[in-house]
C-alpha positions as CSV (number, residue, x, y, z in Angstrom):
1,M,-2.7,-21.0,30.4
2,S,-4.4,-17.6,29.6
3,E,-4.4,-16.0,26.1
4,A,-2.0,-13.3,27.4
5,Q,0.4,-16.0,28.7
6,D,0.2,-17.9,25.4
7,R,1.0,-14.7,23.5
8,R,4.0,-13.8,25.7
9,K,5.4,-17.4,25.4
10,L,5.0,-17.5,21.6
11,W,6.7,-14.1,20.9
12,K,9.4,-14.8,23.4
13,K,10.2,-18.0,21.5
14,I,10.2,-16.1,18.2
15,R,12.6,-13.5,19.5
16,D,14.9,-15.8,21.6
17,E,15.2,-18.5,18.9
18,K,15.7,-15.9,16.1
19,Y,12.8,-16.9,13.9
20,L,12.8,-15.4,10.5
21,I,9.4,-13.6,9.8
22,L,8.4,-13.4,6.2
23,I,6.2,-10.5,5.2
24,P,4.4,-9.9,1.8
25,D,5.6,-7.3,-0.7
26,M,2.2,-5.6,-1.0
27,L,3.7,-2.2,-0.2
28,P,7.4,-2.5,-1.4
29,Y,8.5,1.0,-0.3
30,H,6.7,1.0,3.1
31,F,7.2,-2.6,4.1
32,T,10.9,-2.4,3.4
33,L,11.2,0.4,6.1
34,I,8.7,-1.3,8.5
35,A,10.7,-4.5,8.3
36,D,13.7,-2.4,9.5
37,V,11.6,-1.3,12.5
38,F,10.9,-5.0,13.4
39,T,14.6,-5.7,13.1
40,H,15.4,-2.7,15.3
41,H,13.2,-4.2,18.0
42,G,14.7,-7.7,17.9
43,Y,12.7,-9.5,15.2
44,R,14.3,-11.0,12.1
45,T,12.2,-10.1,9.1
46,K,12.4,-10.4,5.3
47,M,10.0,-9.2,2.6
48,V,9.3,-12.1,0.3
49,S,10.3,-11.9,-3.4
50,A,8.7,-14.9,-5.1
51,G,6.9,-13.8,-8.3
52,G,5.7,-15.0,-11.7
53,R,3.0,-17.4,-12.8
54,E,3.9,-20.0,-10.2
55,V,2.7,-17.7,-7.4
56,K,-0.8,-17.5,-8.9
57,D,-0.9,-21.2,-9.6
58,E,0.2,-22.0,-6.0
59,G,-2.6,-19.7,-4.7
60,L,-5.2,-21.3,-7.0
61,K,-4.2,-24.8,-5.7
62,N,-4.5,-23.9,-2.1
63,V,-7.3,-21.2,-1.9
64,Q,-10.8,-21.6,-3.1
65,N,-11.2,-19.8,-6.4
66,D,-14.0,-17.5,-5.2
67,A,-11.6,-15.8,-2.7
68,C,-10.4,-12.4,-3.6
69,Y,-7.3,-12.0,-5.8
70,P,-5.1,-10.4,-3.2
71,A,-5.7,-13.2,-0.7
72,L,-4.8,-15.7,-3.4
73,I,-1.6,-13.9,-4.4
74,V,-0.4,-13.5,-0.8
75,T,-1.0,-17.1,0.0
76,G,0.7,-18.3,-3.2
77,Q,3.7,-16.1,-2.6
78,F,4.2,-17.4,1.0
79,L,3.9,-21.0,-0.2
80,C,6.4,-20.5,-3.0
81,E,8.9,-19.0,-0.6
82,L,8.5,-21.8,1.9
83,K,8.9,-24.4,-0.8
84,S,12.1,-22.7,-2.2
85,G,14.4,-24.4,0.2
86,K,16.0,-21.1,1.3
87,Y,14.8,-21.3,4.9
88,D,15.1,-23.3,8.1
89,L,11.4,-24.0,8.4
90,S,11.6,-24.9,12.0
91,H,12.6,-21.3,12.7
92,T,10.5,-19.5,10.1
93,A,7.1,-17.7,10.4
94,V,4.9,-15.6,8.1
95,M,3.1,-12.4,9.0
96,M,0.1,-10.7,7.4
97,S,-1.4,-7.3,8.3
98,Q,-5.1,-7.1,9.3
99,T,-7.2,-3.9,9.0
100,G,-10.0,-5.1,11.2
101,G,-12.6,-3.6,8.7
102,G,-15.3,-5.3,6.7
103,C,-12.9,-6.3,4.0
104,R,-11.9,-10.0,3.8
105,A,-8.3,-8.8,4.3
106,S,-9.2,-9.2,8.0
107,N,-9.7,-12.9,7.3
108,Y,-6.7,-13.6,5.0
109,I,-5.0,-15.2,8.0
110,S,-7.4,-18.1,8.2
111,L,-6.9,-18.8,4.5
112,I,-3.1,-18.6,4.8
113,R,-3.1,-20.7,8.0
114,K,-5.1,-23.4,6.4
115,A,-3.0,-23.5,3.2
116,I,0.4,-23.4,5.1
117,G,-0.8,-25.8,7.8
118,K,-1.3,-28.7,5.3
119,E,2.4,-28.7,4.2
120,F,4.2,-26.7,6.9
121,P,2.5,-27.2,10.2
122,Q,5.6,-26.0,12.0
123,V,5.4,-22.5,10.5
124,P,3.3,-20.1,12.6
125,V,1.1,-17.5,10.8
126,L,1.3,-14.2,12.7
127,S,-0.7,-11.0,12.6
128,L,0.1,-7.3,12.5
129,N,-2.9,-5.4,13.6
130,V,-4.0,-2.7,16.1
131,S,-7.7,-3.7,16.2
132,G,-7.6,-6.6,18.7
133,L,-7.7,-9.4,16.1
134,E,-5.7,-12.7,16.4
135,K,-4.7,-11.8,20.0
136,T,-2.3,-14.7,20.6
137,Y,-0.6,-14.4,17.3
138,S,-0.7,-10.6,17.1
139,L,2.7,-8.8,17.2
140,P,3.1,-7.0,20.6
141,L,3.4,-3.4,19.5
142,T,5.1,-0.9,21.8
143,P,4.6,2.9,21.5
144,S,8.1,3.2,20.1
145,M,7.3,0.7,17.4
146,V,4.1,2.4,16.5
147,F,5.8,5.8,16.1
148,E,8.6,4.3,14.1
149,M,6.1,2.6,11.8
150,M,4.2,5.8,11.3
151,Y,7.4,7.7,10.3
152,S,8.4,4.7,8.1
153,T,5.0,5.2,6.3
154,L,5.8,8.9,5.7
155,Y,9.2,8.1,4.4
156,G,7.9,5.3,2.2
157,D,5.3,7.7,0.8
158,L,7.9,10.4,0.0
159,L,10.3,7.9,-1.6
160,M,7.5,6.4,-3.7
161,L,6.5,9.9,-4.9
162,L,10.1,11.0,-5.7
163,Y,10.8,7.7,-7.5
164,N,7.6,7.9,-9.6
165,Q,8.3,11.5,-10.6
166,T,11.9,10.9,-11.6
167,H,11.7,7.4,-13.1
168,P,10.4,8.6,-16.5
169,Y,13.2,11.1,-16.8
170,E,16.3,9.2,-15.7
171,T,19.4,9.6,-17.8
172,Y,20.3,5.9,-17.7
173,K,18.2,2.9,-16.9
174,G,18.1,2.2,-13.2
175,E,19.3,5.6,-12.1
176,A,16.2,6.4,-10.0
177,K,16.3,2.9,-8.4
178,A,19.9,3.4,-7.4
179,I,19.1,6.7,-5.7
180,M,16.1,5.1,-3.9
181,E,18.4,2.3,-2.6
182,E,20.8,5.0,-1.4
183,C,18.0,6.7,0.5
184,F,16.9,3.4,2.0
185,T,20.4,2.8,3.3
186,Y,20.5,6.4,4.7
187,I,17.3,6.1,6.7
188,H,18.1,2.6,7.8
189,Q,21.3,4.0,9.4
190,K,19.2,6.8,11.0
191,L,16.9,4.2,12.6
192,N,19.8,2.3,14.1
193,G,21.6,5.5,15.2
194,H,19.8,8.8,15.8
195,G,17.9,11.3,13.8
196,F,15.2,9.0,12.5
197,F,12.4,11.4,13.7
198,N,14.1,14.5,12.2
199,T,11.8,14.6,9.2
200,K,12.9,18.0,8.1
201,K,16.5,16.9,7.6
202,N,15.6,13.4,6.2
203,Y,13.1,14.9,3.7
204,R,15.7,17.3,2.6
205,Y,18.2,14.5,2.0
206,F,15.7,12.5,0.0
207,I,14.7,15.5,-2.1
208,S,18.3,16.5,-2.7
209,A,19.2,12.9,-3.8
210,F,16.4,12.6,-6.3
211,S,16.9,16.2,-7.6
212,K,20.0,14.8,-9.4
213,I,17.5,13.7,-12.0
214,K,16.2,16.9,-13.7
215,I,12.6,16.9,-14.6
216,P,12.1,18.9,-17.9
217,E,9.7,21.8,-18.1
218,K,7.6,20.0,-20.5
219,K,6.6,16.9,-18.5
220,K,5.2,13.7,-19.8
221,P,1.4,13.1,-19.4
222,V,0.6,12.0,-15.8
223,V,-1.6,8.9,-15.3
224,G,-3.2,8.4,-11.9
225,V,-3.3,4.9,-10.4
226,V,-6.1,4.2,-7.9
227,G,-8.0,1.2,-6.7
228,E,-7.7,-1.6,-4.1
229,I,-4.8,-1.1,-1.8
230,Y,-2.8,-4.3,-2.6
231,V,-3.3,-4.3,-6.4
232,K,-2.6,-0.6,-6.6
233,Y,0.8,-0.8,-5.0
234,S,2.1,-4.3,-5.6
235,A,4.0,-4.8,-8.9
236,L,3.4,-8.6,-8.6
237,A,-0.4,-8.1,-8.3
238,N,-0.7,-5.4,-11.1
239,N,1.8,-7.0,-13.5
240,G,4.3,-4.1,-13.2
241,L,1.7,-1.4,-14.1
242,N,3.9,1.6,-13.2
243,D,6.9,0.3,-15.2
244,F,4.5,-0.3,-18.1
245,L,3.2,3.3,-18.0
246,V,6.8,4.6,-18.0
247,E,7.6,2.4,-21.0
248,E,4.7,4.0,-22.8
249,G,6.1,7.5,-22.2
250,L,4.0,8.4,-19.2
251,E,4.4,9.3,-15.5
252,A,2.5,7.3,-12.9
253,F,1.0,9.0,-9.9
254,S,-0.1,6.8,-7.0
255,P,-1.8,8.2,-3.9
256,S,0.1,7.9,-0.6
257,L,-0.5,5.2,2.0
258,M,-1.1,8.0,4.5
259,E,-4.3,8.8,2.5
260,F,-5.6,5.3,3.3
261,I,-4.7,5.6,7.0
262,L,-6.4,9.0,7.2
263,Y,-9.4,7.6,5.4
264,C,-9.6,4.8,8.1
265,L,-9.3,7.4,10.9
266,A,-12.0,9.6,9.3
267,N,-14.3,6.6,9.0
268,S,-14.2,6.2,12.8
269,E,-15.5,9.7,13.3
270,E,-18.2,9.1,10.6
271,D,-19.3,5.9,12.4
272,H,-19.7,8.0,15.6
273,K,-21.8,10.6,13.8
274,L,-24.0,8.1,11.9
275,Y,-24.4,5.3,14.3
276,G,-23.2,6.5,17.7
277,R,-20.3,3.9,17.5
278,N,-16.8,4.4,19.0
279,K,-18.2,6.5,21.8
280,F,-15.0,6.3,23.9
281,L,-12.5,5.6,21.0
282,W,-13.4,8.2,18.5
283,P,-11.9,11.2,20.4
284,L,-8.6,9.4,20.2
285,T,-8.9,8.6,16.5
286,R,-9.9,12.2,15.9
287,L,-6.7,13.3,17.6
288,A,-4.7,10.8,15.6
289,Y,-6.4,12.1,12.4
290,K,-5.3,15.7,13.2
291,I,-1.8,14.6,14.0
292,A,-1.5,12.5,10.8
293,L,-2.9,15.2,8.7
294,R,-0.5,17.7,10.1
295,M,2.4,15.3,9.4
296,T,1.4,15.0,5.7
297,R,1.1,18.7,5.4
298,K,4.6,19.1,6.8
299,Q,5.8,16.7,4.1
300,A,4.1,18.8,1.4
301,R,5.7,21.9,2.7
302,A,9.1,20.2,2.4
303,L,8.5,19.8,-1.3
304,K,7.8,23.6,-1.9
305,G,10.4,25.2,-4.1
306,S,11.5,21.8,-5.5
307,Q,10.8,20.3,-8.9
308,F,8.4,17.8,-7.3
309,R,4.6,17.9,-7.0
310,P,3.3,16.9,-3.5
311,Y,0.4,14.5,-2.8
312,D,-3.1,16.0,-2.8
313,D,-4.1,17.3,0.6
314,F,-6.4,14.8,2.3
315,A,-8.7,17.4,3.7
316,E,-9.5,18.4,0.1
317,I,-10.0,14.7,-0.9
318,K,-12.4,14.3,2.1
319,K,-14.3,17.5,1.1
320,N,-14.6,16.3,-2.5
321,C,-16.4,13.2,-1.2
322,S,-19.6,15.3,-0.8
323,R,-19.5,16.0,-4.6
324,I,-19.8,12.4,-5.6
325,I,-20.6,9.8,-2.9
326,S,-21.7,9.5,0.8
327,Q,-18.9,9.3,3.4
328,G,-20.9,6.4,4.9
329,V,-19.7,4.2,2.0
330,K,-16.5,2.7,3.3
331,M,-16.2,-0.9,2.1
332,G,-13.7,-1.8,-0.6
333,E,-11.8,1.5,-0.1
334,G,-15.3,3.1,-0.2
335,W,-15.5,6.8,-0.8
336,L,-11.8,7.2,-1.0
337,I,-11.4,6.0,-4.6
338,P,-14.0,8.3,-6.3
339,S,-12.9,11.2,-4.1
340,E,-9.3,10.6,-5.2
341,M,-10.3,10.6,-8.8
342,V,-12.3,13.9,-8.5
343,T,-9.3,15.5,-6.7
344,M,-6.9,14.3,-9.4
345,A,-9.2,15.7,-12.1
346,D,-9.3,19.1,-10.3
347,K,-5.4,19.1,-10.3
348,G,-5.2,18.3,-14.0
349,V,-4.7,14.5,-13.9
350,R,-7.4,13.5,-16.3
351,D,-6.2,10.0,-17.2
352,I,-6.6,7.3,-14.5
353,V,-6.2,3.5,-14.2
354,C,-8.5,2.1,-11.6
355,C,-7.2,-1.3,-10.4
356,Q,-10.0,-3.8,-9.6
357,P,-9.2,-7.2,-8.0
358,F,-11.4,-10.2,-8.6
359,G,-13.6,-11.1,-5.7
360,C,-13.9,-7.6,-4.2
361,L,-17.4,-6.6,-5.1
362,P,-17.4,-3.4,-3.0
363,N,-14.3,-2.2,-4.7
364,H,-15.9,-2.7,-8.1
365,I,-18.9,-0.7,-7.0
366,V,-16.9,2.3,-5.8
367,G,-14.4,1.9,-8.7
368,K,-15.8,1.1,-12.1
369,G,-19.3,1.5,-10.7
370,M,-18.7,5.2,-10.2
371,I,-17.3,5.9,-13.6
372,R,-20.6,7.2,-15.0
373,P,-21.3,9.7,-12.2
374,L,-17.6,10.7,-12.2
375,K,-17.7,11.5,-15.9
376,K,-20.9,13.4,-15.4
377,L,-19.2,15.5,-12.7
378,C,-15.8,15.7,-14.6
379,P,-16.5,15.2,-18.3
380,E,-12.7,15.4,-19.1
381,L,-11.9,12.3,-17.1
382,N,-10.4,9.3,-19.0
383,I,-10.7,6.2,-16.8
384,A,-9.7,2.6,-17.5
385,A,-11.0,0.1,-15.0
386,I,-8.7,-2.9,-15.2
387,D,-9.6,-6.2,-13.7
388,Y,-6.9,-8.3,-12.1
389,D,-7.4,-12.0,-11.5
390,P,-5.5,-15.2,-11.9
391,G,-6.9,-15.8,-15.4
392,A,-6.4,-12.3,-16.8
393,T,-3.4,-12.1,-19.0
394,K,-0.9,-9.2,-18.9
395,V,-1.3,-8.6,-22.6
396,N,-5.1,-8.1,-22.3
397,Q,-4.6,-5.8,-19.4
398,E,-2.0,-3.7,-21.2
399,N,-4.2,-3.6,-24.4
400,R,-7.1,-2.2,-22.3
401,I,-4.7,0.5,-20.9
402,K,-3.4,1.3,-24.4
403,L,-7.0,2.0,-25.5
404,M,-7.2,4.5,-22.8
405,L,-3.8,6.0,-23.6
406,S,-4.9,6.5,-27.3
407,N,-7.2,9.3,-26.0
408,I,-4.1,11.0,-24.6
409,A,-2.4,10.9,-28.0
410,D,-5.6,12.3,-29.6
411,R,-5.5,15.3,-27.3
412,K,-1.9,16.2,-28.3
């Protein structure tokens, strides 16, 4: 039987027998909406919720300890969920995204498959990728699914931005979260009805809903959160960093996921310029880049006249790369991290937490390794590079951040 036939047979079984596909919570806002897209196309999905010390311990028991921290966390979370007794394991699968880049994230699946195979050989480990990896186990994506996932990413970015900018100013605890859930329900209904692609109307709904929380003229200090994509966004991986910053009387500002997607598309063009790669593919990625950039600018225009600050324009972030690092540096989030920090400094965000996971040497190089040249370029920057690994305690991480925050208090 050919690979293509194997793939069709596997995914037909998963759809016909109503397998439940578990996905990690590395991007809580975005994956919630992307899971809706899968459901809309006939796949039962659920974002896993296991957390706490047991996730890290489970990962340590089943993944060699020199693997990167995100790989360990994802594997541990899947195993905790499968051991919880909540699922029919004969009709359960897990799915992990793969970038196809040089990062070991492209190889998480082999680690996950080995760990799960020891105890749950009946649970297939599936892949979500557009780079041709894991062909038999890769989710068959239709053009409709790709478009819906792209719009889900845009909606996830906007909801994350609105939540982060209102959470510190809510009248009662949980107000911003309740509004976010209301918006999730609204856009879920649009996906299953009509109007999902009407971004103008949907953006207006989100902005109106979060505008119920009034942001005072004198805002709290803003702290940028940059770093490796999983640790930057996942509260499980970063020990609730954003909530901690709010508790300390601050406002967290996380870059959009679309920035990372645009960064990946821009790298394809750079590979063509530097090495002559992607001879036939790069015109398509260049077109995709232009479309995605236009979509982010449309979102920024929707925020004009509101109380909310939009994300930084990616073209500006890309341009700032030339001030600090070569665009040929692309491992471990590469030039994106220092360029984001320079752009934040230009926009008045001088205090930044840079999240660094254990086991990702390139990320440490482009993160904490760039602090000295960044401060030379932008002397006002106040950066705390925080290491995240199974042995690092939350207290030590928070104490490191508090040292950085003391500089904010000194400036007042």
